[in-house]
C-alpha positions as a Markdown table, in Angstrom:
| # | Residue | x | y | z |
|---|---|---|---|---|
| 1 | Unk | 24.6 | -13.3 | -42.9 |
| 2 | Unk | 21.5 | -13.5 | -40.8 |
| 3 | Unk | 23.1 | -12.1 | -38.1 |
| 4 | Unk | 23.8 | -8.4 | -39.9 |
| 5 | Unk | 20.3 | -8.6 | -41.4 |
| 6 | Unk | 17.7 | -4.8 | -40.0 |
| 7 | Unk | 15.0 | -5.6 | -36.4 |
| 8 | Unk | 12.3 | -6.6 | -38.7 |
| 9 | Unk | 13.3 | -7.4 | -41.7 |
| 10 | Unk | 12.7 | -10.3 | -43.7 |
| 11 | Unk | 15.1 | -12.7 | -45.3 |
| 12 | Unk | 16.0 | -12.7 | -49.0 |
| 13 | Unk | 18.1 | -15.4 | -49.8 |
| 14 | Unk | 18.0 | -19.1 | -48.7 |
| 15 | Unk | 21.2 | -18.9 | -46.8 |
| 16 | Unk | 20.0 | -16.0 | -44.2 |
| 17 | Unk | 17.0 | -18.6 | -43.6 |
| 18 | Unk | 18.9 | -21.5 | -42.9 |
| 19 | Unk | 20.8 | -19.0 | -40.5 |
| 20 | Unk | 17.9 | -18.2 | -38.8 |
| 21 | Unk | 16.5 | -21.1 | -38.3 |
| 22 | Unk | 19.8 | -22.6 | -36.9 |
| 23 | Unk | 19.6 | -19.1 | -35.0 |
| 24 | Unk | 15.9 | -20.3 | -33.0 |
| 25 | Unk | 17.2 | -23.5 | -33.0 |
| 26 | Unk | 20.3 | -22.7 | -30.9 |
| 27 | Unk | 17.6 | -19.8 | -29.0 |
| 28 | Unk | 15.0 | -22.6 | -28.4 |
| 29 | Unk | 17.8 | -25.1 | -27.3 |
| 30 | Unk | 19.1 | -22.9 | -24.9 |
| 31 | Unk | 15.7 | -21.6 | -23.4 |
| 32 | Unk | 15.0 | -25.5 | -22.7 |
| 33 | Unk | 18.1 | -26.0 | -21.4 |
| 34 | Unk | 17.5 | -22.8 | -18.9 |
| 35 | Unk | 14.3 | -24.4 | -17.9 |
| 36 | Unk | 15.8 | -28.1 | -17.2 |
| 37 | Unk | 18.4 | -26.5 | -15.0 |
| 38 | Unk | 15.9 | -24.0 | -13.4 |
| 39 | Unk | 14.2 | -27.3 | -12.4 |
| 40 | Unk | 17.1 | -28.5 | -11.0 |
| 41 | Unk | 18.0 | -25.5 | -9.1 |
| 42 | Unk | 14.5 | -25.9 | -7.3 |
| 43 | Unk | 15.4 | -29.8 | -6.4 |
| 44 | Unk | 18.4 | -28.9 | -4.4 |
| 45 | Unk | 16.4 | -26.9 | -2.2 |
| 46 | Unk | 15.4 | -22.9 | -1.3 |
| 47 | Unk | 19.2 | -22.4 | -1.1 |
| 48 | Unk | 19.0 | -22.5 | -4.4 |
| 49 | Unk | 15.6 | -20.8 | -5.5 |
| 50 | Unk | 17.4 | -17.5 | -6.3 |
| 51 | Unk | 19.0 | -19.1 | -9.1 |
| 52 | Unk | 15.9 | -21.2 | -10.5 |
| 53 | Unk | 14.3 | -18.1 | -10.8 |
| 54 | Unk | 17.6 | -16.7 | -12.6 |
| 55 | Unk | 17.2 | -19.4 | -15.3 |
| 56 | Unk | 13.2 | -19.2 | -15.5 |
| 57 | Unk | 13.6 | -15.8 | -15.9 |
| 58 | Unk | 16.7 | -16.0 | -19.0 |
| 59 | Unk | 14.4 | -19.1 | -20.5 |
| 60 | Unk | 11.0 | -16.4 | -20.9 |
| 61 | Unk | 13.6 | -13.7 | -22.5 |
| 62 | Unk | 14.8 | -16.0 | -25.1 |
| 63 | Unk | 11.3 | -15.7 | -26.8 |
| 64 | Unk | 11.7 | -18.7 | -29.2 |
| 65 | Unk | 8.8 | -21.3 | -27.1 |
| 66 | Unk | 5.6 | -21.9 | -27.7 |
| 67 | Unk | 2.9 | -20.6 | -25.8 |
| 68 | Unk | 2.0 | -23.3 | -24.1 |
| 69 | Unk | 5.6 | -23.9 | -22.9 |
| 70 | Unk | 6.1 | -20.6 | -22.3 |
| 71 | Unk | 3.3 | -21.2 | -20.0 |
| 72 | Unk | 4.8 | -23.5 | -18.1 |
| 73 | Unk | 8.2 | -21.2 | -17.3 |
| 74 | Unk | 6.0 | -18.9 | -15.7 |
| 75 | Unk | 4.0 | -21.4 | -14.1 |
| 76 | Unk | 7.8 | -22.7 | -13.1 |
| 77 | Unk | 8.7 | -19.1 | -11.6 |
| 78 | Unk | 5.7 | -18.6 | -10.1 |
| 79 | Unk | 5.8 | -22.0 | -8.1 |
| 80 | Unk | 9.2 | -20.7 | -7.0 |
| 81 | Unk | 8.2 | -17.1 | -5.8 |
| 82 | Unk | 5.2 | -18.9 | -3.9 |
| 83 | Unk | 7.9 | -21.0 | -1.6 |
| 84 | Unk | 9.9 | -18.2 | -0.8 |
| 85 | Unk | 6.5 | -16.3 | -0.1 |
| 86 | Unk | 7.2 | -13.6 | -2.6 |
| 87 | Unk | 3.6 | -14.3 | -3.2 |
| 88 | Unk | 2.4 | -11.0 | -5.2 |
| 89 | Unk | 5.4 | -12.1 | -7.8 |
| 90 | Unk | 4.1 | -15.8 | -7.9 |
| 91 | Unk | 0.6 | -14.0 | -8.6 |
| 92 | Unk | 1.6 | -12.4 | -11.4 |
| 93 | Unk | 3.7 | -14.9 | -12.7 |
| 94 | Unk | 0.6 | -17.2 | -12.8 |
| 95 | Unk | -1.8 | -14.8 | -14.2 |
| 96 | Unk | 0.5 | -15.0 | -16.8 |
| 97 | Unk | 1.1 | -18.5 | -17.6 |
| 98 | Unk | -3.1 | -18.5 | -17.6 |
| 99 | Unk | -2.9 | -16.1 | -20.4 |
| 100 | Unk | -0.7 | -18.1 | -22.4 |
| 101 | Unk | -2.4 | -21.4 | -21.8 |
| 102 | Unk | -5.5 | -21.7 | -20.5 |
| 103 | Unk | -5.0 | -25.4 | -20.1 |
| 104 | Unk | -2.1 | -24.8 | -17.7 |
| 105 | Unk | -3.8 | -26.5 | -14.5 |
| 106 | Unk | -1.1 | -25.9 | -12.3 |
| 107 | Unk | -1.1 | -22.0 | -13.4 |
| 108 | Unk | -4.5 | -22.2 | -12.2 |
| 109 | Unk | -3.6 | -23.9 | -8.5 |
| 110 | Unk | -0.3 | -21.1 | -7.9 |
| 111 | Unk | -2.7 | -18.3 | -8.8 |
| 112 | Unk | -5.1 | -19.3 | -6.7 |
| 113 | Unk | -2.3 | -20.1 | -3.4 |
| 114 | Unk | -0.8 | -16.7 | -4.5 |
| 115 | Unk | -4.3 | -14.7 | -4.3 |
| 116 | Unk | -5.3 | -16.9 | -1.0 |
| 117 | Unk | -1.9 | -15.8 | 0.5 |
| 118 | Unk | -2.2 | -12.3 | -0.3 |
| 119 | Unk | -6.4 | -12.4 | 1.3 |
| 120 | Unk | -8.2 | -11.6 | -1.7 |
| 121 | Unk | -10.2 | -14.5 | -1.0 |
| 122 | Unk | -12.9 | -14.3 | -4.0 |
| 123 | Unk | -10.1 | -13.9 | -6.8 |
| 124 | Unk | -8.7 | -17.3 | -5.0 |
| 125 | Unk | -12.3 | -18.8 | -5.6 |
| 126 | Unk | -12.1 | -17.6 | -8.9 |
| 127 | Unk | -8.9 | -19.3 | -10.1 |
| 128 | Unk | -10.2 | -22.7 | -8.2 |
| 129 | Unk | -13.2 | -22.4 | -9.9 |
| 130 | Unk | -12.1 | -21.8 | -13.4 |
| 131 | Unk | -8.9 | -24.1 | -12.4 |
| 132 | Unk | -11.7 | -26.5 | -11.8 |
| 133 | Unk | -13.5 | -26.6 | -14.8 |
| 134 | Unk | -10.6 | -27.6 | -16.8 |
| 135 | Unk | -9.6 | -30.5 | -14.5 |
| 136 | Unk | -12.7 | -31.2 | -12.5 |
| 137 | Unk | -10.9 | -33.9 | -10.2 |
| 138 | Unk | -8.2 | -31.9 | -9.3 |
| 139 | Unk | -7.6 | -32.7 | -5.2 |
| 140 | Unk | -5.2 | -30.3 | -5.2 |
| 141 | Unk | -7.7 | -27.6 | -6.0 |
| 142 | Unk | -9.8 | -28.8 | -4.3 |
| 143 | Unk | -8.1 | -28.5 | -1.0 |
| 144 | Unk | -7.5 | -24.7 | -1.4 |
| 145 | Unk | -11.1 | -24.0 | -2.7 |
| 146 | Unk | -12.1 | -25.9 | 0.7 |
| 147 | Unk | -9.5 | -23.0 | 2.5 |
| 148 | Unk | -11.1 | -20.5 | 0.6 |
| 149 | Unk | -14.6 | -21.2 | 1.2 |
| 150 | Unk | -13.9 | -21.7 | 5.1 |
| 151 | Unk | -12.5 | -18.6 | 5.1 |
| 152 | Unk | -15.3 | -16.6 | 2.9 |
| 153 | Unk | -17.2 | -17.7 | 5.9 |
| 154 | Unk | -15.0 | -16.9 | 8.0 |
| 155 | Unk | -14.6 | -12.8 | 6.1 |
| 156 | Unk | -18.6 | -12.9 | 5.6 |
| 157 | Unk | -19.3 | -13.4 | 9.6 |
| 158 | Unk | -16.7 | -10.6 | 10.4 |
| 159 | Unk | -18.6 | -8.8 | 8.0 |
| 160 | Unk | -21.7 | -9.1 | 9.5 |
| 161 | Unk | -21.1 | -8.4 | 13.1 |
| 162 | Unk | -18.9 | -5.7 | 12.0 |
| 163 | Unk | -22.0 | -4.0 | 10.3 |
| 164 | Unk | -24.0 | -4.9 | 13.1 |
| 165 | Unk | -21.1 | -3.5 | 15.2 |
| 166 | Unk | -21.5 | -0.3 | 12.9 |
| 167 | Unk | -25.3 | -0.1 | 13.2 |
| 168 | Unk | -25.5 | -0.5 | 16.8 |
| 169 | Unk | -22.6 | 2.6 | 17.5 |
| 170 | Unk | -24.2 | 4.6 | 15.3 |
| 171 | Unk | -27.6 | 4.3 | 16.9 |
| 172 | Unk | -26.3 | 5.1 | 20.1 |
| 173 | Unk | -24.4 | 8.9 | 18.4 |
| 174 | Unk | -28.4 | 9.0 | 17.2 |
| 175 | Unk | -29.4 | 8.3 | 21.1 |
| 176 | Unk | -26.9 | 10.5 | 22.6 |
| 177 | Unk | -27.0 | 13.4 | 20.3 |
| 178 | Unk | -31.6 | 12.8 | 20.7 |
| 179 | Unk | -31.7 | 13.4 | 24.3 |
| 180 | Unk | -28.9 | 15.9 | 23.8 |
| 181 | Unk | -26.2 | 14.7 | 26.0 |
| 182 | Unk | -22.2 | 15.4 | 25.4 |
| 183 | Unk | -19.9 | 12.5 | 25.4 |
| 184 | Unk | -15.8 | 13.6 | 26.0 |
| 185 | Unk | -12.3 | 11.9 | 26.5 |
| 186 | Unk | -13.1 | 8.5 | 27.9 |
| 187 | Unk | -11.3 | 8.6 | 31.3 |
| 188 | Unk | -10.9 | 5.8 | 34.2 |
| 189 | Unk | -11.1 | 3.0 | 31.4 |
| 190 | Unk | -8.6 | 1.1 | 33.7 |
| 191 | Unk | -11.6 | 0.5 | 35.7 |
| 192 | Unk | -14.8 | 0.0 | 33.4 |
| 193 | Unk | -12.7 | -2.7 | 30.8 |
| 194 | Unk | -14.5 | -2.5 | 27.4 |
| 195 | Unk | -18.2 | -1.6 | 29.1 |
| 196 | Unk | -19.5 | 1.0 | 26.8 |
| 197 | Unk | -23.5 | 2.0 | 27.2 |
| 198 | Unk | -26.4 | -0.1 | 25.5 |
| 199 | Unk | -29.5 | 0.8 | 23.6 |
| 200 | Unk | -31.9 | -1.6 | 24.4 |
| 201 | Unk | -35.0 | -2.8 | 22.5 |
| 202 | Unk | -36.9 | 0.2 | 24.4 |
| 203 | Unk | -34.7 | 2.5 | 23.3 |
| 204 | Unk | -33.5 | 3.5 | 26.7 |
| 205 | Unk | -29.8 | 3.9 | 27.6 |
| 206 | Unk | -27.6 | 0.9 | 30.0 |
| 207 | Unk | -24.7 | 3.0 | 31.3 |
| 208 | Unk | -21.8 | 1.3 | 33.3 |
| 209 | Unk | -21.5 | 4.2 | 36.4 |
| 210 | Unk | -18.0 | 4.5 | 38.0 |
| 211 | Unk | -18.0 | 5.8 | 41.5 |
| 212 | Unk | -14.9 | 7.4 | 42.7 |
| 213 | Unk | -14.0 | 7.7 | 46.5 |
| 214 | Unk | -11.5 | 10.3 | 46.7 |
| 215 | Unk | -10.6 | 9.7 | 49.7 |
| 216 | Unk | -9.2 | 6.3 | 50.4 |
| 217 | Unk | -8.4 | 5.8 | 46.0 |
| 218 | Unk | -11.2 | 3.2 | 45.8 |
| 219 | Unk | -13.7 | 3.2 | 43.1 |
| 220 | Unk | -17.0 | 0.4 | 42.6 |
| 221 | Unk | -18.8 | 0.2 | 39.1 |
| 222 | Unk | -22.0 | 0.0 | 38.6 |
| 223 | Unk | -22.2 | -2.0 | 35.4 |
| 224 | Unk | -26.0 | -1.6 | 34.6 |
| 225 | Unk | -27.4 | 1.9 | 35.3 |
| 226 | Unk | -30.6 | 2.6 | 33.5 |
| 227 | Unk | -30.5 | 6.4 | 32.5 |
| 228 | Unk | -34.4 | 6.0 | 34.1 |
| 229 | Unk | -33.3 | 5.0 | 37.7 |
| 230 | Unk | -32.6 | 7.3 | 40.0 |
| 231 | Unk | -29.2 | 7.9 | 41.7 |
| 232 | Unk | -31.2 | 7.0 | 45.5 |
| 233 | Unk | -32.2 | 3.2 | 44.4 |
| 234 | Unk | -29.2 | 2.4 | 43.4 |
| 235 | Unk | -27.3 | 3.7 | 47.2 |
| 236 | Unk | -30.1 | 2.3 | 49.0 |
| 237 | Unk | -28.9 | -1.1 | 47.8 |
| 238 | Unk | -25.1 | -0.4 | 47.9 |
| 239 | Unk | -25.5 | 1.1 | 51.7 |
| 240 | Unk | -28.5 | -0.8 | 52.8 |
| 241 | Unk | -27.6 | -1.8 | 56.3 |
| 242 | Unk | -27.9 | -5.5 | 55.5 |
| 243 | Unk | -24.7 | -4.9 | 53.1 |
| 244 | Unk | -21.4 | -5.0 | 54.6 |
| 245 | Unk | -19.7 | -1.9 | 55.1 |
| 246 | Unk | -16.9 | -1.2 | 52.7 |
| 247 | Unk | -14.0 | -2.6 | 53.8 |
| 248 | Unk | -11.3 | 0.1 | 54.1 |
| 249 | Unk | -14.1 | 2.5 | 55.6 |
| 250 | Unk | -13.3 | 1.4 | 59.4 |
| 251 | Unk | -14.7 | 4.8 | 60.9 |
| 252 | Unk | -18.3 | 3.4 | 58.7 |
| 253 | Unk | -18.1 | 7.3 | 57.9 |
| 254 | Unk | -20.4 | 6.0 | 54.3 |
| 255 | Unk | -23.5 | 5.3 | 55.5 |
| 256 | Unk | -26.4 | 5.6 | 53.6 |
| 257 | Unk | -27.6 | 9.1 | 55.1 |
| 258 | Unk | -23.9 | 10.3 | 55.3 |
| 259 | Unk | -23.1 | 10.0 | 51.7 |
| 260 | Unk | -23.0 | 12.9 | 48.9 |
| 261 | Unk | -22.5 | 12.5 | 45.2 |
| 262 | Unk | -20.6 | 14.9 | 43.0 |
| 263 | Unk | -19.9 | 15.2 | 39.3 |
| 264 | Unk | -16.9 | 17.3 | 37.7 |
| 265 | Unk | -16.5 | 19.8 | 35.1 |
| 266 | Unk | -14.2 | 22.5 | 34.0 |
| 267 | Unk | -11.8 | 20.0 | 32.8 |
| 268 | Unk | -13.3 | 18.1 | 29.5 |
| 269 | Unk | -13.6 | 19.3 | 25.8 |
| 270 | Unk | -16.6 | 17.8 | 24.2 |
| 271 | Unk | -15.9 | 15.5 | 21.4 |
| 272 | Unk | -17.3 | 15.4 | 17.7 |
| 273 | Unk | -19.8 | 12.8 | 16.3 |
| 274 | Unk | -17.0 | 10.6 | 14.5 |
| 275 | Unk | -14.7 | 10.7 | 17.4 |
| 276 | Unk | -18.1 | 9.5 | 19.9 |
| 277 | Unk | -18.1 | 6.7 | 16.8 |
| 278 | Unk | -15.1 | 6.1 | 17.4 |
| 279 | Unk | -14.8 | 5.5 | 20.4 |
| 280 | Unk | -18.1 | 3.2 | 20.5 |
| 281 | Unk | -16.8 | 0.8 | 17.8 |
| 282 | Unk | -13.2 | 0.5 | 19.7 |
| 283 | Unk | -13.0 | -3.7 | 20.9 |
| 284 | Unk | -16.2 | -4.5 | 18.2 |
| 285 | Unk | -16.0 | -6.0 | 15.1 |
| 286 | Unk | -16.8 | -2.5 | 13.8 |
| 287 | Unk | -13.4 | -1.3 | 15.0 |
| 288 | Unk | -11.6 | 0.7 | 12.0 |
| 289 | Unk | -14.8 | 1.2 | 10.2 |
| 290 | Unk | -15.6 | 4.7 | 11.2 |
| 291 | Unk | -13.8 | 7.4 | 9.7 |
| 292 | Unk | -13.1 | 10.3 | 12.9 |
| 293 | Unk | -14.3 | 13.4 | 12.2 |
| 294 | Unk | -11.0 | 15.6 | 12.9 |
| 295 | Unk | -12.9 | 18.4 | 14.0 |
| 296 | Unk | -13.4 | 18.6 | 17.5 |
| 297 | Unk | -16.6 | 19.5 | 19.8 |
| 298 | Unk | -16.9 | 22.7 | 21.4 |
| 299 | Unk | -17.1 | 22.2 | 24.9 |
| 300 | Unk | -20.6 | 23.4 | 27.3 |
| 301 | Unk | -18.3 | 25.0 | 29.5 |
| 302 | Unk | -16.4 | 27.2 | 26.7 |
| 303 | Unk | -12.9 | 26.0 | 26.8 |
| 304 | Unk | -11.7 | 24.3 | 29.6 |
| 305 | Unk | -10.5 | 26.4 | 32.6 |
| 306 | Unk | -8.3 | 23.4 | 33.8 |
| 307 | Unk | -9.6 | 23.9 | 37.3 |
| 308 | Unk | -11.6 | 21.9 | 38.2 |
| 309 | Unk | -15.5 | 22.3 | 39.9 |
| 310 | Unk | -18.0 | 19.7 | 41.6 |
| 311 | Unk | -21.8 | 20.0 | 41.5 |
| 312 | Unk | -23.3 | 17.9 | 44.1 |
| 313 | Unk | -26.3 | 15.5 | 42.5 |
| 314 | Unk | -29.8 | 15.6 | 43.5 |
| 315 | Unk | -30.1 | 11.7 | 44.3 |
| 316 | Unk | -33.6 | 11.8 | 43.5 |
| 317 | Unk | -33.2 | 12.8 | 40.4 |
| 318 | Unk | -32.7 | 10.5 | 37.2 |
| 319 | Unk | -29.1 | 9.2 | 35.7 |
| 320 | Unk | -30.7 | 10.4 | 32.4 |
| 321 | Unk | -31.6 | 14.0 | 33.9 |
| 322 | Unk | -28.1 | 15.1 | 35.7 |
| 323 | Unk | -26.5 | 13.8 | 32.6 |
| 324 | Unk | -28.5 | 16.2 | 29.9 |
| 325 | Unk | -27.4 | 19.2 | 32.5 |
| 326 | Unk | -26.0 | 21.5 | 31.1 |
| 327 | Unk | -22.1 | 21.9 | 32.1 |
| 328 | Unk | -21.9 | 17.8 | 32.0 |
| 329 | Unk | -19.5 | 16.2 | 29.5 |
| 330 | Unk | -19.2 | 12.5 | 30.2 |
| 331 | Unk | -16.3 | 11.0 | 30.2 |
| 332 | Unk | -16.7 | 7.9 | 28.2 |
| 333 | Unk | -19.2 | 6.8 | 30.7 |
| 334 | Unk | -20.7 | 8.6 | 33.8 |
| 335 | Unk | -18.6 | 9.0 | 36.4 |
| 336 | Unk | -19.4 | 10.6 | 40.0 |
| 337 | Unk | -17.3 | 11.3 | 42.9 |
| 338 | Unk | -18.9 | 9.8 | 46.5 |
| 339 | Unk | -17.6 | 11.2 | 49.8 |
| 340 | Unk | -19.0 | 11.6 | 53.6 |
| 341 | Unk | -20.3 | 13.9 | 55.1 |
| 342 | Unk | -19.3 | 12.2 | 58.5 |
| 343 | Unk | -15.6 | 11.7 | 57.0 |
| 344 | Unk | -12.6 | 13.9 | 58.3 |
| 345 | Unk | -11.9 | 14.9 | 54.3 |
| 346 | Unk | -15.5 | 16.1 | 53.4 |
| 347 | Unk | -14.1 | 19.9 | 54.9 |
| 348 | Unk | -11.3 | 19.7 | 52.2 |
| 349 | Unk | -13.6 | 18.2 | 49.8 |
| 350 | Unk | -16.0 | 21.2 | 49.7 |
| 351 | Unk | -13.2 | 23.8 | 50.2 |
| 352 | Unk | -11.6 | 22.4 | 47.0 |
| 353 | Unk | -7.9 | 21.7 | 48.5 |
| 354 | Unk | -7.7 | 18.1 | 47.9 |
| 355 | Unk | -6.5 | 16.6 | 44.2 |
| 356 | Unk | -8.3 | 13.9 | 42.3 |
| 357 | Unk | -5.5 | 10.9 | 43.1 |
| 358 | Unk | -5.1 | 8.0 | 40.2 |
| 359 | Unk | -7.5 | 4.7 | 40.6 |
| 360 | Unk | -5.6 | 1.7 | 40.1 |
| 361 | Unk | -8.3 | -1.3 | 41.5 |
| 362 | Unk | -11.9 | -1.2 | 41.1 |
| 363 | Unk | -14.5 | -3.2 | 43.0 |
| 364 | Unk | -17.9 | -4.1 | 40.8 |
| 365 | Unk | -21.2 | -3.7 | 42.7 |
């Protein structure tokens, strides 16, 4: 009997051939029945999808149907996997269906849908285009192709914006390095938000600058402090007689002739170029593109001492002149402390017997 034949051997008698034909017919009938049963499970709804997949799988495993019919089974299983959100499995099934039959339009549609869900847009477009070569008027494929093209357009725009952001950030890193400036870990981000330095078309840096008033835990932000500006020009405007006094300055101690600016040293460690690039890209279209160099920079002060010191700013100097000072590590953006010689806290500040407070609010100027 054919049941006892060794695998790979050929039937020698008419009886054996008849037995094999009968077995093949039974398996083919079983495969067709499993396919139809799977279709019925799909119609019954999501609770029965797992049974549908099982039926299609068992039908495929019979290995007796034609390539065209087997392609339909893979396409049906891909359909159910799509409905279940198993997009990777759906794509694999659809790809197998396409290999078996280049005219199975549903396999192209389901491969495109799965690829779209997986975010592999160019592959999705390829499946749409190949499917439309088979069936040029297929509306379902046309709709998917429209979705894919729309997403590809958005992706291309994001890639262009990301490329621009990366170039701008790299130009900034170069500009910072060429000026001999050193950047440390960003501080007081709650005051500046996403603001970062900008390099204009004339290769001039514009910085957001934070002014802290340690006496009263308040702050100002100069949003555009050009590196070629002297401090005095900004102070003249901020503390001119025509401007209203600071709302918390009840003693009117913070006048133009009384204010002094200081910056802090001894607390920061500078960042590597990779870390600076990562910082500059944060919040931009190019965020995540930079490979952060794990190697830390070496502090201009040697190791950070952990004990802050304050250096007085000569207000007749430009921002660039101050930032390139050998002991200045810029904490993301420049930060300066504003004190008044007329204030009762001035002596404590000069003596270094006060702590840096936390700043939760800002007033833009």
